[in-house]
C-alpha positions in Angstrom: 0.0 0.0 0.0 1.3 3.4 -0.8 2.2 5.7 2.1 1.4 8.8 0.1 -2.2 10.0 -0.3 -3.3 11.4 -3.7 -2.9 15.2 -3.6 -5.7 17.8 -3.9 -4.6 19.6 -7.1 -5.7 22.6 -9.1 -6.4 22.5 -12.9 -5.3 26.0 -13.7 -7.1 26.4 -17.0 -10.5 25.5 -15.6 -9.8 26.4 -11.9 -11.2 23.0 -10.9 -9.9 20.7 -8.2 -8.9 17.2 -9.2 -7.2 14.2 -7.8 -5.1 11.5 -9.5 -6.0 8.0 -8.4 -4.3 5.1 -10.2 -3.5 7.4 -13.1 -7.1 8.5 -13.6 -8.0 12.2 -13.0 -11.2 12.8 -11.0 -12.6 16.3 -11.1 -14.1 17.5 -7.8 -15.6 20.8 -8.6 -14.4 24.4 -8.1 -11.0 24.5 -6.4 -10.9 25.4 -2.7 -14.7 25.0 -2.3 -16.2 23.1 0.6 -17.9 20.7 -1.8 -14.7 19.8 -3.6 -12.9 19.3 -0.3 -15.7 17.0 0.9 -15.6 15.0 -2.3 -11.8 14.8 -2.0 -12.1 13.2 1.4 -14.8 10.8 0.1 -12.5 9.8 -2.8 -9.6 9.4 -0.4 -11.7 7.1 1.8 -12.8 5.0 -1.2 -9.2 4.8 -2.5 -7.9 3.8 1.0 -10.5 1.1 1.3 -9.7 -0.3 -2.1 -6.0 -0.3 -1.5 -6.4 -2.0 1.8 -8.3 -4.9 0.2 -5.6 -5.4 -2.5 -3.2 -8.2 -2.0 0.3 -7.7 -3.3 1.2 -11.1 -4.7 4.8 -11.6 -5.6 5.5 -14.0 -8.5 6.8 -17.2 -7.2 9.6 -17.9 -9.7 12.5 -20.0 -8.5 16.1 -19.2 -9.6 16.2 -22.5 -11.4 13.1 -21.8 -13.4 14.3 -18.3 -14.2 17.6 -19.7 -15.5 15.8 -22.4 -17.6 13.5 -19.8 -19.2 16.4 -17.5 -19.9 18.4 -20.2 -21.5 15.5 -21.1 -23.8 15.3 -17.4 -24.7 19.0 -17.2 -25.5 18.9 -20.3 -27.6 16.0 -18.8 -29.7 17.2 -15.2 -29.8 20.9 -15.6 -30.8 21.9 -17.5 -33.9 23.6 -20.8 -33.3 26.7 -19.9 -35.3 27.5 -16.9 -33.0 26.6 -18.5 -29.6 27.2 -22.2 -29.5 23.6 -23.0 -29.0 23.5 -21.2 -25.7 26.4 -23.3 -24.3 28.3 -20.2 -23.1 25.2 -18.9 -21.3 24.6 -22.4 -19.8 28.1 -22.4 -18.4 27.5 -19.0 -16.8 24.2 -20.1 -15.3 25.8 -23.2 -13.6 27.3 -20.8 -11.1 23.9 -20.0 -9.9 
């Protein structure tokens, strides 16, 4: 969860308040009005509730699996005449 709350911002051209949540701009009304500030706090509460329910799942990829996938990539990407069929890369990966 992010420690920083989305900021209450001013759109200078239209003089409206807005907030950026997950890359989306939400307009709140006239900047510095009580209605826009109230809507800001409601949006913050919704955002906080939605981020609290999110689960950050780290991909479970073992080093061995990563090396196997990388070796397959190397063998397909580089021509066999320049890289002995990935042999050089396989030798480097044995250290891991």
